[in-house]
C-alpha positions in Angstrom: -9.9 -16.8 2.2 -7.2 -15.6 4.8 -5.9 -11.8 4.5 -3.0 -11.1 2.2 -0.4 -8.9 3.8 2.2 -7.1 1.8 5.4 -6.3 3.8 8.7 -4.8 2.5 10.8 -1.7 1.8 9.3 1.6 1.2 8.9 2.4 -2.4 8.9 -1.5 -3.1 5.4 -1.0 -4.3 3.1 -2.6 -1.5 0.1 -0.1 -1.9 0.4 -0.1 -5.8 0.4 -3.7 -6.1 -1.9 -4.0 -3.2 -4.7 -2.2 -4.9 -4.4 -4.1 -8.2 -4.0 -7.4 -6.2 -7.4 -6.9 -4.4 -9.1 -5.8 -7.6 -8.1 -8.6 -9.4 -8.9 -11.2 -6.4 -12.4 -9.1 -5.9 -11.2 -8.6 -2.3 -11.0 -5.6 0.0 -8.1 -3.4 0.3 -6.5 -1.5 3.3 -3.3 0.7 3.3 -1.9 0.9 7.1 -0.2 4.2 6.3 -3.4 5.8 5.6 -5.2 4.2 8.5 -2.5 5.8 10.6 -2.8 9.0 8.9 -6.9 8.9 9.3 -6.7 8.1 13.0 -4.1 10.7 13.9 -5.3 13.4 11.5 -1.9 14.1 10.3 0.9 13.2 7.4 3.1 10.0 8.5 6.2 12.5 8.4 4.6 14.7 10.4 4.0 12.5 13.3 7.7 11.2 12.8 9.2 14.7 12.9 6.9 16.0 15.9 6.4 12.9 18.0 9.4 10.9 17.5 10.1 7.6 15.9 9.2 5.2 18.9 5.7 6.9 19.2 5.3 6.3 15.2 5.9 2.7 15.6 3.8 2.6 18.5 1.0 4.2 16.6 1.8 2.0 13.5 1.4 -1.2 15.9 -1.7 0.2 17.2 -3.4 0.5 13.7 -2.6 -2.9 12.9 -3.9 -4.2 16.2 -7.0 -2.2 15.5 -7.8 -3.8 11.9 -10.8 -6.1 11.8 -10.9 -7.2 8.4 -11.3 -10.4 5.8 -10.7 -11.4 2.6 -8.8 -8.1 2.6 -5.4 -7.2 1.1 -3.4 -5.2 3.6 -0.6 -3.0 2.3 1.6 -2.1 5.5 4.3 0.6 6.0 7.6 -0.7 5.6 8.5 -0.6 9.6 5.8 -2.6 10.8 8.4 -5.6 11.2 9.8 -3.5 14.2 6.6 -4.4 16.5 6.4 -8.2 16.8 2.9 -7.9 18.4 1.5 -6.1 15.2 3.3 -9.0 12.9 1.8 -11.5 15.3 -1.8 -10.3 15.0 -1.4 -10.3 11.1 0.2 -13.6 11.1 -3.0 -15.2 12.9 -5.3 -15.1 9.8 -3.2 -13.7 6.9 -0.4 -15.1 4.6 2.4 -12.6 4.8 3.9 -11.7 1.5 7.4 -10.0 1.4 7.7 -7.5 -1.8 11.4 -8.1 -2.3 12.9 -5.3 -4.2 16.6 -5.2 -4.7 18.6 -2.3 -2.8 19.2 -0.5 -6.3 15.6 -0.5 -7.4 14.6 1.2 -3.7 17.1 3.8 -4.4 15.9 4.6 -7.8 12.4 5.1 -6.6 13.0 6.6 -2.9 14.0 10.4 -3.8 14.0 11.6 -0.4 13.5 9.6 2.7 13.4 12.8 4.8 9.8 13.8 3.4 8.5 10.4 2.6 7.2 9.2 6.0 9.8 6.8 6.2 10.3 5.7 9.8 14.0 5.6 10.7 16.6 7.9 12.6 17.6 10.7 10.9 21.3 9.7 10.3 19.9 6.4 8.5 21.0 6.1 5.0 18.7 3.7 2.4 21.4 1.2 2.7 21.1 1.2 6.5 17.3 0.9 6.4 17.6 -1.6 4.0 20.0 -3.9 5.5 18.3 -3.4 8.9 15.0 -4.4 7.9 15.7 -7.3 5.2 16.1 -10.2 8.1 12.9 -9.2 9.8 11.1 -9.4 6.5 12.4 -12.6 5.5 11.7 -13.7 9.2 7.9 -12.8 9.0 7.2 -13.8 5.4 5.3 -16.8 4.6 5.7 -16.0 0.9 9.0 -14.2 -0.7 7.9 -12.6 -4.5 11.3 -11.4 -6.1 10.0 -8.4 -8.1 13.1 -7.1 -9.6 12.3 -5.2 -13.0 8.6 -6.5 -12.8 5.5 -4.2 -13.3 3.0 -4.0 -10.6 1.0 -6.3 -12.9 3.4 -8.9 -13.4 4.1 -8.6 -9.5 0.4 -9.4 -8.9 0.6 -12.4 -11.4 3.6 -13.7 -9.4 2.1 -13.3 -6.2 -1.4 -15.0 -7.4 0.8 -17.9 -9.0 2.9 -18.2 -5.6 -0.5 -18.4 -3.6 -1.5 -21.3 -5.7 1.3 -23.5 -4.8 
């Protein structure tokens, strides 16, 4: 089985859905945000604040490039789509699934983008981030799963159904 890679906005549920999906399929689970934190021995927000956005994006790419896993669900950070090299590596042996959450839902879930570790320039709003990233998520996705008003379990069911098509 190919890896299943989840991409999408911060707070779209990639990590939560990823764990449930991995358990349902009986495969491994990797959260690339945690890989970055373990490699750097720092929180995502601290890396962004102390080393800058571009450095963070490079560290995110490097974490992806270092992954060696098969039969895994991989939850990525929302900014992974800014590094084409990382996305090309993921596409080689994975199905890329865009967890598509409406902007209103993202705003309701994402209370403070300044402390969550969201990779974005300081002056960007959630709207700005959404509209900048949305075309990139669509570009890289093999499958788009609309998750408006779905629970994590319903989202997993919809992903599994989409994979069987």
